[in-house]
C-alpha positions in Angstrom: -16.1 85.9 112.1 -17.5 84.0 115.0 -17.7 85.8 118.4 -15.3 82.8 119.9 -13.0 83.4 116.8 -12.7 87.1 117.6 -9.2 88.4 117.8 -8.5 89.9 121.5 -7.8 93.9 121.4 -8.1 94.8 124.5 -5.0 94.3 126.5 -5.3 94.2 130.6 -3.0 96.2 132.5 -1.9 92.6 133.7 -0.5 91.6 130.7 0.6 95.5 129.9 2.7 95.0 133.3 4.2 91.7 132.7 5.1 92.7 129.2 7.0 96.0 130.7 8.7 93.5 133.6 9.7 91.3 130.6 11.2 93.9 128.9 13.2 95.7 131.9 14.6 92.2 132.7 15.6 91.2 129.3 16.0 94.5 127.2 18.6 96.5 126.4 18.8 100.1 128.1 19.5 102.9 126.1 18.4 106.7 126.6 16.0 106.1 129.6 14.0 103.5 127.8 14.6 99.6 127.3 14.2 97.7 124.0 13.1 93.8 123.5 11.8 92.0 120.9 10.7 95.5 118.8 8.8 96.8 121.8 10.0 99.7 124.1 9.4 100.5 127.4 9.5 103.4 129.9 8.3 104.8 133.2 7.2 108.1 134.2 9.5 109.9 136.8 7.1 109.1 139.8 6.9 105.4 138.7 3.1 105.5 138.3 2.9 105.4 134.9 4.7 103.1 132.0 4.8 103.0 128.3 5.1 100.3 125.8 5.5 101.2 121.7 6.3 99.4 118.8 6.7 102.6 116.8 2.7 102.6 115.7 0.7 101.3 118.9 1.4 103.0 121.9 0.2 101.7 125.2 0.1 103.4 128.7 -0.7 102.2 132.0 -2.0 104.9 134.1 -2.6 105.2 137.8 -4.9 102.8 139.3 -4.0 100.4 136.2 -6.0 102.3 133.8 -5.0 101.7 130.1 -4.9 104.5 127.6 -3.8 103.5 124.2 -2.8 105.4 120.3 -3.3 102.9 117.7 -4.2 103.9 114.2 -6.4 100.7 113.7 -7.4 97.8 115.4 -5.2 95.4 113.5 -2.1 97.5 114.5 -3.6 97.0 118.2 -4.2 93.1 117.7 -0.7 92.5 116.0 0.6 94.7 119.2 -1.1 92.3 121.6 0.4 89.6 120.1 3.5 91.2 120.1 3.4 91.7 123.8 1.6 88.0 124.6 4.9 86.5 122.8 7.0 88.2 125.3 5.5 86.4 127.9 6.2 83.3 126.1 9.9 83.7 125.3 
């Protein structure tokens, strides 16, 4: 696959935070987290960190917009990125 066709696997903090807000605005609240279109969102008690997960990939936006991702493979991360992109295009 050429460089211009390589799927984006990095998830910028801005995308994650916009997706988080969409989930909070449109999702259903249950046990301290919100779920919307297969993605669960929660925040730390202090509000400095947010977590997004689909049950396979977990992404955390940490203090100063640092990103931490737990994913089994790049394919799962690409799928998760598409999920987040889709949340913003609803």
